[in-house]
C-alpha positions, -999 to +999 in steps of 0.1 A: -541+073-368-519+069-336-547+068-315-567+039-339-535+018-341-538+017-302-573+011-299-567-016-329-536-030-307-559-030-270-586-048-295-565-077-303-547-080-267-581-083-250-589-116-273-554-131-269-545-160-244-526-149-210-496-165-228-497-140-255-507-112-233-475-119-213-452-119-244-466-088-251-457-074-222-423-086-222-422-066-256-429-037-244-407-041-214-377-043-237-385-016-256-388+010-224-357-005-211-341-002-246-357+038-242-339+042-210-307+025-224-310+054-254-313+079-227-286+071-204-260+068-233-271+105-242-264+118-208-234+099-203-220+117-236-232+145-228-217+145-199-185+132-209-186+158-236-189+188-209-154+171-189-136+176-221-147+212-228-140+218-192-111+205-197-099+224-227-114+257-211-089+255-182-060+247-208-066+273-225-066+294-194-031+282-183-020+287-217-031+328-213-016+329-180+022+313-191+020+338-221+015+368-202+039+358-173+064+353-204+053+388-219+062+405-187+093+390-179+106+400-218+092+432-216+117+445-193+151+435-209+132+445-241+128+484-225+165+488-213+179+476-250+152+502-261+166+529-236+205+519-245+201+523-281+181+557-276+210+567-253+233+554-279+217+576-308+214+606-287+258+600-276+268+596-312+243+632-327+225+630-355+249+621-387+233+616-421+250+583-432+257+554-406+258+513-405+289+511-426+308+477-410+344+482-418+370+448-414+403+440-428+425+409-433+461+402-448+452+409-482+416+428-485+393+454-471+359+449-469+329+472-464+296+460-455+267+487-457+243+473-431+215+493-448+220+480-481+219+444-494+249+449-516+284+449-506+315+462-520+348+444-520+383+469-527+411+442-532+445+461-522+460+442-555+440+465-573+447+500-559+463+526-583+492+549-579+471+573-567+430+569-558+407+578-582+393+611-570+367+613-599+353+573-592+354+583-551+336+618-565+304+594-585+306+572-555+296+601-532+271+615-557+250+583-556+254+578-522+270+542-521+294+554-493+294+575-470+294+569-432+304+582-396+307+553-372+317+560-336+331+531-319+342+528-280+374+548-287+375+561-319+358+570-348+358+552-388+349+574-417+342+564-453+337+590-482+324+616-455+315+650-467+329+684-454+300+689-436+301+656-416+335+662-408+324+694-393+294+678-374+320+654-359+349+675-348+322+693-329+312+656-309+347+642-308+350+637-273+385+633-254+381+592-252+388+589-290+420+573-292+421+566-329+405+578-362+403+557-395+397+579-425+386+555-458+385+563-496+376+601-490+385+627-515+415+650-505+396+679-491+386+655-462+426+655-450+429+684-455+401+697-436+407+670-404+444+669-405+450+700-387+420+694-363+431+664-353+466+670-347+453+691-322+429+668-302+454+656-272+439+624-274+443+610-308+472+587-307+462+567-340+456+582-371+449+563-405+445+572-442+434+544-465+429+548-500+425+589-492+450+609-514+471+634-485+485+663-506+525+675-504+508+708-492+485+695-465+518+679-446+537+710-451+514+728-435+504+710-411+546+708-407+549+720-373+520+707-359+534+672-367+569+679-350+555+694-321+529+665-313+533+648-284+502+619-286+505+607-320+524+573-315+511+552-350+506+569-385+490+550-411+491+560-445+483+532-467+462+522-505+478+551-528+474+574-502+507+595-507+537+596-528+574+605-530+563+645-528+543+634-496+569+614-478+595+639-484+574+661-468+562+641-439+599+632-432+612+664-427+582+672-403+587+641-383+626+648-382+623+661-343+589+646-336+595+632-299+562+607-297+559+585-330+566+549-327+552+538-357+547+549-395+531+530-421+534+535-454+526+503-472+503+500-508+515+532-520+529+523-555+537+557-556+566+555-533+599+553-552+635+553-546+631+595-551+621+598-516+646+574-500+670+600-494+643+621-469+633+587-453+672+580-442+677+615-428+645+607-408+661+575-397+690+593-388+674+620-368+644+605-353+647+588-321+618+576-313+604+555-344+607+518-339+587+507-367+584+514-404+566+495-431+576+497-466+558+469-481+543+468-518+560+499-528+580+506-559+616+510-537+641+499-560+670+477-544+697+507-545+669+524-525+665+500-498+703+498-497+702+531-487+677+525-460+701+494-448+728+519-442+708+536-416+703+506-395+739+504-385+732+536-370+698+532-358+696+507-332+662+505-328+641+506-356+623+478-372+615+479-411+591+459-436+599+453-470+588+431-498+600+394-499+616+399-531+642+428-514+658+396-492+679+388-519+695+420-519+696+426-484+710+394-473+743+399-500+751+433-477+784+427-455+761+436-421+731+412-428+736+394-399+735+428-373+705+441-388+685+409-398+668+406-367+652+443-375+636+430-411+603+414-422+601+405-458+570+396-465+552+382-501+545+407-525+513+407-542+517+411-580 
């Protein structure tokens, strides 16, 4: 079909005039030029596409090199952190409960379990006369609490078991200066207190919402009396009552090291133990601070304690603000006022 058309075109061209033949040649030349132009455009487009691909490949290679360099830069610090974390775990030992972060402010204690999404809040204004043992035991059974947190110079416990305490004592180091025992049952201080009083590095013992029986204090009386490292003793938040304070006051009479005794937020402390406290304050020569905020000592009991300040010239006492009126009416109040602190009472 194409061949016959060419023959036909040639035959027509042979019969054309010279002018027509020239015109046909021009048409053919224009078609050749058009084909050449299209071919050049295609080549230029292909060349440009190759340049773009080459530039993109180069950019990809540069990105890969940058990522590799950054990975190498990050890898070393990560390895160092992993090594530090591993060393810390080996140092702390294998405790079954970890990760409880504890924080306090003027009114509340907050417990944040870093391994659980929920958080617990315990308000000091809701402290019962003594810690609720049944509730603590139920919490332990449900394992909502229970932690041993080691710090650089101390240990914080919360609802621990005897087994955890045994593990702790094995791992206790001379560098530990303080121990904080929170929301634990009476068997914990019964087990720990005698052992802690034998550790010469311990300078601070805190019991929060952890019942301390008077018989534990009496059985540790000699250790409390002769201890030469304990400087700060905190027993608060429903952890002690009158019987315990009486036993403690008798045990600390001749202690030569303790400088601060904190007994705040113990509703079980009443005027029944005031006479024993007064005898302690008149005998002990090292105690410089006594905190009796938010207890149930009445005005008459407070006056008995104020009398001791006429002889004891170094002691500072913290009381509830509502005791100020009775204390300020004492004839010698001006002489002792600088050593009294009256804080707002939380109803």
